[in-house]
Structure formats: structure tokens, C-alpha cells
N, C-alpha and C positions, 0 to 999 in steps of 0.2 A: 504494500501499499504506500502510496506517495505522500509527502506530508502534507497535512491542509492548514490551511491562513483563513482566520475570518474574523474581520474587525467590527467592533460596534461604538457607534456615538449617541449622544442625545446630551441634551443639557443636564445640570443636574439635578439630581432629585429625580429621576425621568425614570427609573428601574433597569439602568445597566447593569451594576453590578448584581443585583437579585437573580436577572435573568441567566448572567456568567454562570452565577453559582449554581442556579440548577439544570443545565445546559452541562455545565463539568461533572456533575454527580452522572446525570443522565449518560455522557458518555464513557465515564471510566467505568459504570457498571456494564456497559456495551463490551469493555475490555480494552478501550483507550488510551493510552499516554496522554491528557492533557497537559497542556502548558497553558498559563494565563499570564499575560503581560499587561499590567496598567502605566499608562501615562501619566506622569506626573509634571504638566508644564508650568506651574506654579510653584516647583521645587518645595513643598510643605510637606511631603511626607517623613515621617520620621522612623529610624529603622533600628535606633539600638537605644540602650539606655545610660544616661551620665553617669560616670561614674567607675562602670565595665571597664575588665581590660578591652573589650572588642573597640568599643567607642573612645576609648583611650589611644589606641592603635590607632585609630581612623583619623582621632584628631591630630595626629602627629604629624599625617600626611602621607602615610604608607596603606599602601593598597592592602586588605586584610580581606581573608578568608577565614572562615569559622568551619570546619570539619567537628561534626558530632557523629554518633550513631544512626541519628537518624536525618539529619538533615547537612547541607552544606549552603553556605549563606559566603557572597562575594560582596564587597564594600568597596565600590571603587570611585576616585577621586575623576577619573575620565568619560565625558561622555561617549556612550557607546551606540552605535546606529543599531536598529531594532534588525538586521541581520547580521551583524555582529556578535549580537547576544544571541542568537540563534543556536550557534555553535557550542554552547555551554550545555547547552542539557538537552535530552534526548525527547521527541516526541512525536506523536501521531497527527495529533489536533492543537494547532495553538490558537487559541482566542485572545483577542489583543481589544481593550477598555481605549480609547482614544485614539492619538496619531491621525487626526480626522485630514491631515495633508499628505498623509500616504496614499498612494493609489493603492487601495486593498480590497477585494471584498467585503462590502460592508453593509451590516443594517442598525438603522436608527432605530432607536428605542423610545417610546413615549407611554409612560401610564400613565399622563394624564393628558396634558395641552399638548397637540402635534406644532411643532415648528418646524416650516416650510424650509427655514433656511438651513437644513440638514438634507434636503431632498437633491441638491446639487452633486454630492460627492457619496447618495445611499444606491444601493441595487435593491434593498428593501427595506419598508416601515413594518416593526412591529409593534402593534398597539390594540388595545379594546376597541377604537373606534376603528372603522373599515376606511382606507383610503382608497380614493382611485385618483393615480396621479403619472403622467407620461408611460413611463417604463419598469416603473417599480412595482416591485410586488408585495403586495399586503398579508403580512403575517400575524395571526390571530394572537396576541400576545397569552391567551389562557391555553394555547396548543402548541405544547413543548414539542412533541413529535414532529409537529409540522415544520416547528423551525429548527428542530436538529436535521430533517430532511432537506431543509433548504441549503443548511451547512454543508451536509455533505455534498450535495449536486452542485455547489455556485463557489465553496471555497477555492481560495487561489491553490493550486497543487504543484509540488515540485518537490526537490531535495534541496531545504534549504540549510543544513547541516555542515558548514564552512568547511570541516574536516573531511568532507567527500568530493569538493573542489577543486 
């Protein structure tokens, strides 16, 4: 199976994270290795606890990797592009929240109000309210199977692991 990538967009509190969580569980239950990448354009996410060793190492300016029996965590001071990051993780399906400037297959999510500003870079709209707009596919936000099927049929397909290039 080729690796698959699907991006999600929508305004704050539009339901993107909730949908991605549900899809992640769905696809993992189907046996897929799922990678989720969240864009943090305002650089406001916090990843470590002040006072802990890993925080101190990162604050020193070092690239910091934490290896434990159940996870691996990388803290980098360098901006990495999406496709560069993909080489670090083995996956079957990558679900991306954000990065609306990247030309990727994309579902815009609207839990309540629909914002047509997102239509220009979307392939589909997931909402409770049915929409009909040019070439956009409408996905019923309450139909997880329909959304999952759309992803499998419309995701960017390829081999994105940089180690295989």
C-alpha cells in the first residue's frame, strides 16, 4: 500500500481535532499506522515542562531527543518542512491539521458556521449542513465511514519517506 496524506482545514473550534481523533481511531482499528501532524503557525504550543532535564537541554540550544520505552520525542530548533519530517516516522496514513498553503488533498471542517473562504483550497467540506458548491464534495460530519472512504480514495498517494528516495 502506498502512503496516504490528507489535510484538514477550518476555523478555530470548527471540529477539525475531534474529526481527526475519530478518524485516527477508525483507521488504527482497521490496522493502519496513522501519523497526525498539527500545524502551529502562531508558535504557541508548549511541549515540555520547565525545570525538567529535557526542557533545560532544549533551552541550552541543543537539538534534543528523548527515548523512552514507549515513545520517542524530538525537540528541534530548526524549522522542518512537512516532507522532511515524514522521513522520521513510518506510516500508512498521515492526517494533517492545517498547512492550508500546501497543495494537498484537503477536507475543510465546519461543525457550525460554514466559511466559504476555505473553499478555494478544499476538495471536500465536512459539515452537518449540506453544501453544494462547484467541484467540492460534501461529507456528512456524522458519517465517519463516508469520510474515511473519501480519504482512502482521494488522499495524496506516494512514497514520502525520504529514506526511500
